N, CA, C and O atoms as a printed pandas DataFrame, in Angstrom:
     atom_number atom_name residue_name chain_id  residue_number  x_coord  y_coord  z_coord
0              1         N          UNK        A               1  -16.565    0.339  -15.580
1              2        CA          UNK        A               1  -16.227   -0.282  -14.315
2              3         C          UNK        A               1  -16.160    0.807  -13.244
3              4         O          UNK        A               1  -15.534    1.850  -13.436
4              5         N          UNK        A               2  -16.805    0.548  -12.135
5              6        CA          UNK        A               2  -16.764    1.489  -11.022
6              7         C          UNK        A               2  -15.538    1.195  -10.166
7              8         O          UNK        A               2  -14.965    0.107  -10.232
8              9         N          UNK        A               3  -15.145    2.180   -9.361
9             10        CA          UNK        A               3  -14.025    1.940   -8.456
10            11         C          UNK        A               3  -14.141    2.832   -7.223
11            12         O          UNK        A               3  -14.882    3.815   -7.202
12            13         N          UNK        A               4  -13.380    2.453   -6.199
13            14        CA          UNK        A               4  -13.349    3.173   -4.931
14            15         C          UNK        A               4  -12.002    3.869   -4.737
15            16         O          UNK        A               4  -11.616    4.180   -3.611
16            17         N          UNK        A               5  -11.292    4.112   -5.833
17            18        CA          UNK        A               5   -9.929    4.624   -5.743
18            19         C          UNK        A               5   -9.857    5.956   -5.008
19            20         O          UNK        A               5   -9.022    6.124   -4.119
20            21         N          UNK        A               6  -10.714    6.899   -5.362
21            22        CA          UNK        A               6  -10.673    8.209   -4.710
22            23         C          UNK        A               6  -10.945    8.081   -3.210
23            24         O          UNK        A               6  -10.243    8.678   -2.394
24            25         N          UNK        A               7  -11.947    7.317   -2.861
25            26        CA          UNK        A               7  -12.291    7.099   -1.445
26            27         C          UNK        A               7  -11.116    6.493   -0.679
27            28         O          UNK        A               7  -10.771    6.958    0.407
28            29         N          UNK        A               8  -10.512    5.465   -1.242
29            30        CA          UNK        A               8   -9.392    4.773   -0.583
30            31         C          UNK        A               8   -8.176    5.696   -0.482
31            32         O          UNK        A               8   -7.509    5.749    0.552
32            33         N          UNK        A               9   -7.898    6.418   -1.563
33            34        CA          UNK        A               9   -6.754    7.343   -1.560
34            35         C          UNK        A               9   -6.922    8.396   -0.470
35            36         O          UNK        A               9   -5.977    8.685    0.264
36            37         N          UNK        A              10   -8.117    8.969   -0.359
37            38        CA          UNK        A              10   -8.365   10.003    0.646
38            39         C          UNK        A              10   -8.308    9.434    2.059
39            40         O          UNK        A              10   -7.846   10.113    2.976
40            41         N          UNK        A              11   -8.766    8.209    2.249
41            42        CA          UNK        A              11   -8.684    7.564    3.569
42            43         C          UNK        A              11   -7.229    7.442    4.022
43            44         O          UNK        A              11   -6.929    7.521    5.213
44            45         N          UNK        A              12   -6.336    7.248    3.057
45            46        CA          UNK        A              12   -4.913    7.114    3.362
46            47         C          UNK        A              12   -4.193    8.464    3.394
47            48         O          UNK        A              12   -2.996    8.521    3.673
48            49         N          UNK        A              13   -4.915    9.545    3.110
49            50        CA          UNK        A              13   -4.311   10.880    3.144
50            51         C          UNK        A              13   -3.272   11.107    2.065
51            52         O          UNK        A              13   -2.282   11.805    2.283
52            53         N          UNK        A              14   -3.496   10.519    0.902
53            54        CA          UNK        A              14   -2.536   10.605   -0.191
54            55         C          UNK        A              14   -3.105   11.497   -1.297
55            56         O          UNK        A              14   -4.275   11.379   -1.658
56            57         N          UNK        A              15   -2.277   12.378   -1.823
57            58        CA          UNK        A              15   -2.682   13.247   -2.924
58            59         C          UNK        A              15   -2.569   12.485   -4.240
59            60         O          UNK        A              15   -1.822   11.513   -4.348
60            61         N          UNK        A              16   -3.321   12.942   -5.233
61            62        CA          UNK        A              16   -3.243   12.319   -6.560
62            63         C          UNK        A              16   -1.804   12.311   -7.073
63            64         O          UNK        A              16   -1.350   11.325   -7.653
64            65         N          UNK        A              17   -1.098   13.411   -6.855
65            66        CA          UNK        A              17    0.281   13.515   -7.339
66            67         C          UNK        A              17    1.181   12.459   -6.693
67            68         O          UNK        A              17    2.031   11.868   -7.359
68            69         N          UNK        A              18    0.986   12.228   -5.391
69            70        CA          UNK        A              18    1.802   11.242   -4.677
70            71         C          UNK        A              18    1.529    9.829   -5.187
71            72         O          UNK        A              18    2.454    9.046   -5.401
72            73         N          UNK        A              19    0.252    9.516   -5.380
73            74        CA          UNK        A              19   -0.101    8.188   -5.884
74            75         C          UNK        A              19    0.433    8.001   -7.301
75            76         O          UNK        A              19    0.973    6.947   -7.635
76            77         N          UNK        A              20    0.278    9.023   -8.123
77            78        CA          UNK        A              20    0.772    8.950   -9.501
78            79         C          UNK        A              20    2.281    8.687   -9.531
79            80         O          UNK        A              20    2.754    7.859  -10.309
80            81         N          UNK        A              21    3.026    9.387   -8.690
81            82        CA          UNK        A              21    4.478    9.200   -8.650
82            83         C          UNK        A              21    4.833    7.779   -8.207
83            84         O          UNK        A              21    5.732    7.154   -8.769
84            85         N          UNK        A              22    4.126    7.279   -7.204
85            86        CA          UNK        A              22    4.407    5.937   -6.695
86            87         C          UNK        A              22    4.107    4.869   -7.748
87            88         O          UNK        A              22    4.778    3.839   -7.801
88            89         N          UNK        A              23    3.104    5.117   -8.579
89            90        CA          UNK        A              23    2.701    4.137   -9.594
90            91         C          UNK        A              23    3.337    4.395  -10.953
91            92         O          UNK        A              23    3.139    3.631  -11.898
92            93         N          UNK        A              24    4.108    5.488  -11.044
93            94        CA          UNK        A              24    4.788    5.871  -12.279
94            95         C          UNK        A              24    3.803    6.126  -13.423
95            96         O          UNK        A              24    4.001    5.681  -14.554
96            97         N          UNK        A              25    2.729    6.863  -13.086
97            98        CA          UNK        A              25    1.758    7.319  -14.084
98            99         C          UNK        A              25    1.548    8.815  -13.863
99           100         O          UNK        A              25    2.078    9.379  -12.906
100          101         N          UNK        A              26    0.786    9.456  -14.731
101          102        CA          UNK        A              26    0.533   10.889  -14.568
102          103         C          UNK        A              26   -0.599   11.128  -13.569
103          104         O          UNK        A              26   -1.404   10.238  -13.293
104          105         N          UNK        A              27   -0.641   12.350  -13.034
105          106        CA          UNK        A              27   -1.733   12.717  -12.146
106          107         C          UNK        A              27   -3.053   12.658  -12.913
107          108         O          UNK        A              27   -4.094   12.320  -12.349
108          109         N          UNK        A              28   -2.998   12.990  -14.200
109          110        CA          UNK        A              28   -4.194   12.946  -15.034
110          111         C          UNK        A              28   -4.747   11.526  -15.135
111          112         O          UNK        A              28   -5.962   11.330  -15.182
112          113         N          UNK        A              29   -3.863   10.547  -15.169
113          114        CA          UNK        A              29   -4.305    9.148  -15.202
114          115         C          UNK        A              29   -5.066    8.810  -13.936
115          116         O          UNK        A              29   -6.112    8.164  -13.999
116          117         N          UNK        A              30   -4.560    9.235  -12.785
117          118        CA          UNK        A              30   -5.247    8.970  -11.515
118          119         C          UNK        A              30   -6.608    9.662  -11.517
119          120         O          UNK        A              30   -7.606    9.067  -11.110
120          121         N          UNK        A              31   -6.656   10.904  -11.970
121          122        CA          UNK        A              31   -7.923   11.632  -12.052
122          123         C          UNK        A              31   -8.919   10.942  -12.961
123          124         O          UNK        A              31  -10.101   10.845  -12.632
124          125         N          UNK        A              32   -8.453   10.466  -14.092
125          126        CA          UNK        A              32   -9.336    9.775  -15.030
126          127         C          UNK        A              32   -9.851    8.456  -14.457
127          128         O          UNK        A              32  -11.008    8.091  -14.661
128          129         N          UNK        A              33   -8.987    7.750  -13.743
129          130        CA          UNK        A              33   -9.426    6.518  -13.080
130          131         C          UNK        A              33  -10.513    6.820  -12.056
131          132         O          UNK        A              33  -11.551    6.160  -12.017
132          133         N          UNK        A              34  -10.259    7.822  -11.234
133          134        CA          UNK        A              34  -11.203    8.165  -10.163
134          135         C          UNK        A              34  -12.546    8.619  -10.719
135          136         O          UNK        A              34  -13.584    8.371  -10.106
136          137         N          UNK        A              35  -12.539    9.275  -11.865
137          138        CA          UNK        A              35  -13.778    9.770  -12.466
138          139         C          UNK        A              35  -14.462    8.751  -13.370
139          140         O          UNK        A              35  -15.518    9.027  -13.940
140          141         N          UNK        A              36  -13.860    7.576  -13.498
141          142        CA          UNK        A              36  -14.463    6.528  -14.308
142          143         C          UNK        A              36  -14.323    6.732  -15.802
143          144         O          UNK        A              36  -15.006    6.067  -16.581
144          145         N          UNK        A              37  -13.452    7.641  -16.220
145          146        CA          UNK        A              37  -13.247    7.886  -17.648
146          147         C          UNK        A              37  -12.244    6.904  -18.262
147          148         O          UNK        A              37  -12.097    6.826  -19.482
148          149         N          UNK        A              38  -11.567    6.166  -17.399
149          150        CA          UNK        A              38  -10.485    5.299  -17.852
150          151         C          UNK        A              38  -10.465    4.053  -16.986
151          152         O          UNK        A              38  -10.512    4.140  -15.759
152          153         N          UNK        A              39  -10.396    2.886  -17.628
153          154        CA          UNK        A              39  -10.237    1.634  -16.894
154          155         C          UNK        A              39   -8.765    1.246  -16.936
155          156         O          UNK        A              39   -8.134    1.327  -17.990
156          157         N          UNK        A              40   -8.217    0.829  -15.810
157          158        CA          UNK        A              40   -6.781    0.525  -15.773
158          159         C          UNK        A              40   -6.446   -0.770  -16.494
159          160         O          UNK        A              40   -7.287   -1.656  -16.645
160          161         N          UNK        A              41   -5.209   -0.857  -16.931
161          162        CA          UNK        A              41   -4.709   -2.140  -17.431
162          163         C          UNK        A              41   -4.651   -3.094  -16.244
163          164         O          UNK        A              41   -4.708   -2.666  -15.091
164          165         N          UNK        A              42   -4.540   -4.353  -16.523
165          166        CA          UNK        A              42   -4.434   -5.334  -15.437
166          167         C          UNK        A              42   -3.217   -5.030  -14.576
167          168         O          UNK        A              42   -3.283   -5.105  -13.349
168          169         N          UNK        A              43   -2.120   -4.691  -15.212
169          170        CA          UNK        A              43   -0.887   -4.405  -14.470
170          171         C          UNK        A              43   -1.078   -3.197  -13.558
171          172         O          UNK        A              43   -0.667   -3.232  -12.398
172          173         N          UNK        A              44   -1.694   -2.127  -14.064
173          174        CA          UNK        A              44   -1.913   -0.944  -13.237
174          175         C          UNK        A              44   -2.882   -1.250  -12.094
175          176         O          UNK        A              44   -2.676   -0.790  -10.971
176          177         N          UNK        A              45   -3.928   -2.019  -12.368
177          178        CA          UNK        A              45   -4.878   -2.389  -11.309
178          179         C          UNK        A              45   -4.163   -3.173  -10.208
179          180         O          UNK        A              45   -4.433   -2.967   -9.025
180          181         N          UNK        A              46   -3.262   -4.062  -10.589
181          182        CA          UNK        A              46   -2.499   -4.842   -9.608
182          183         C          UNK        A              46   -1.545   -3.953   -8.823
183          184         O          UNK        A              46   -1.387   -4.130   -7.616
184          185         N          UNK        A              47   -0.906   -2.994   -9.498
185          186        CA          UNK        A              47   -0.002   -2.067   -8.806
186          187         C          UNK        A              47   -0.759   -1.238   -7.767
187          188         O          UNK        A              47   -0.279   -1.032   -6.652
188          189         N          UNK        A              48   -1.944   -0.767   -8.148
189          190        CA          UNK        A              48   -2.766    0.029   -7.225
190          191         C          UNK        A              48   -3.168   -0.823   -6.028
191          192         O          UNK        A              48   -3.064   -0.378   -4.884
192          193         N          UNK        A              49   -3.624   -2.038   -6.285
193          194        CA          UNK        A              49   -4.030   -2.930   -5.198
194          195         C          UNK        A              49   -2.860   -3.230   -4.267
195          196         O          UNK        A              49   -3.018   -3.218   -3.046
196          197         N          UNK        A              50   -1.707   -3.494   -4.829
197          198        CA          UNK        A              50   -0.524   -3.788   -4.016
198          199         C          UNK        A              50   -0.114   -2.560   -3.204
199          200         O          UNK        A              50    0.278   -2.688   -2.044
200          201         N          UNK        A              51   -0.201   -1.381   -3.801
201          202        CA          UNK        A              51    0.166   -0.143   -3.111
202          203         C          UNK        A              51   -0.668    0.035   -1.845
203          204         O          UNK        A              51   -0.145    0.414   -0.797
204          205         N          UNK        A              52   -1.969   -0.240   -1.949
205          206        CA          UNK        A              52   -2.863   -0.062   -0.803
206          207         C          UNK        A              52   -3.026   -1.343    0.031
207          208         O          UNK        A              52   -3.773   -1.357    1.009
208          209         N          UNK        A              53   -2.331   -2.406   -0.357
209          210        CA          UNK        A              53   -2.413   -3.693    0.343
210          211         C          UNK        A              53   -3.863   -4.196    0.376
211          212         O          UNK        A              53   -4.353   -4.663    1.405
212          213         N          UNK        A              54   -4.526   -4.089   -0.770
213          214        CA          UNK        A              54   -5.900   -4.549   -0.931
214          215         C          UNK        A              54   -5.968   -5.459   -2.151
215          216         O          UNK        A              54   -5.024   -5.520   -2.938
216          217         N          UNK        A              55   -7.082   -6.163   -2.306
217          218        CA          UNK        A              55   -7.273   -6.954   -3.525
218          219         C          UNK        A              55   -7.824   -6.029   -4.609
219          220         O          UNK        A              55   -8.402   -4.983   -4.314
220          221         N          UNK        A              56   -7.642   -6.424   -5.842
221          222        CA          UNK        A              56   -8.170   -5.644   -6.962
222          223         C          UNK        A              56   -9.679   -5.477   -6.800
223          224         O          UNK        A              56  -10.222   -4.406   -7.073
224          225         N          UNK        A              57  -10.357   -6.544   -6.353
225          226        CA          UNK        A              57  -11.811   -6.513   -6.207
226          227         C          UNK        A              57  -12.278   -5.548   -5.123
227          228         O          UNK        A              57  -13.420   -5.089   -5.160
228          229         N          UNK        A              58  -11.421   -5.234   -4.165
229          230        CA          UNK        A              58  -11.785   -4.277   -3.120
230          231         C          UNK        A              58  -11.748   -2.836   -3.638
231          232         O          UNK        A              58  -12.338   -1.942   -3.031
232          233         N          UNK        A              59  -11.065   -2.615   -4.745
233          234        CA          UNK        A              59  -10.929   -1.269   -5.313
234          235         C          UNK        A              59  -11.805   -1.099   -6.552
235          236         O          UNK        A              59  -12.488   -0.086   -6.706
236          237         N          UNK        A              60  -11.778   -2.087   -7.421
237          238        CA          UNK        A              60  -12.498   -1.995   -8.695
238          239         C          UNK        A              60  -13.704   -2.914   -8.681
239          240         O          UNK        A              60  -13.601   -4.088   -8.328
240          241         N          UNK        A              61  -14.858   -2.364   -9.072
241          242        CA          UNK        A              61  -16.114   -3.111   -9.046
242          243         C          UNK        A              61  -16.566   -3.338  -10.487
243          244         O          UNK        A              61  -16.938   -2.404  -11.197
244          245         N          UNK        A              62  -16.523   -4.590  -10.891
245          246        CA          UNK        A              62  -16.956   -4.940  -12.241
246          247         C          UNK        A              62  -18.418   -5.346  -12.193
247          248         O          UNK        A              62  -18.805   -6.224  -11.422
248          249         N          UNK        A              63  -19.226   -4.700  -13.022
249          250        CA          UNK        A              63  -20.639   -5.042  -13.124
250          251         C          UNK        A              63  -20.918   -5.456  -14.559
251          252         O          UNK        A              63  -20.701   -4.682  -15.492
252          253         N          UNK        A              64  -21.395   -6.666  -14.729
253          254        CA          UNK        A              64  -21.701   -7.136  -16.076
254          255         C          UNK        A              64  -22.878   -6.355  -16.629
255          256         O          UNK        A              64  -23.831   -6.032  -15.919
256          257         N          UNK        A              65  -22.782   -6.062  -17.915
257          258        CA          UNK        A              65  -23.866   -5.336  -18.571
258          259         C          UNK        A              65  -25.038   -6.276  -18.792
259          260         O          UNK        A              65  -24.860   -7.452  -19.109
260          261         N          UNK        A              66  -26.236   -5.740  -18.621
261          262        CA          UNK        A              66  -27.444   -6.526  -18.883
262          263         C          UNK        A              66  -27.622   -6.686  -20.378
263          264         O          UNK        A              66  -27.468   -5.732  -21.141
264          265         N          UNK        A              67  -27.949   -7.902  -20.791
265          266        CA          UNK        A              67  -28.132   -8.161  -22.239
266          267         C          UNK        A              67  -29.579   -7.992  -22.626
267          268         O          UNK        A              67  -29.931   -8.166  -23.792
């Protein structure tokens, strides 16, 4: 799943450490999300969306795999 987390975070002038603290996760988790190495749980995706006052779909882009 692709996401715009890094772009949105930088637009708001927030450091990874600040976002991690606000969401009660590690900075490494934020880095992994931004690099696409980790997909968030539904709860974490909702927390991120609420933090930025955006919808989950505005941050995370789900693309179905071609069969």
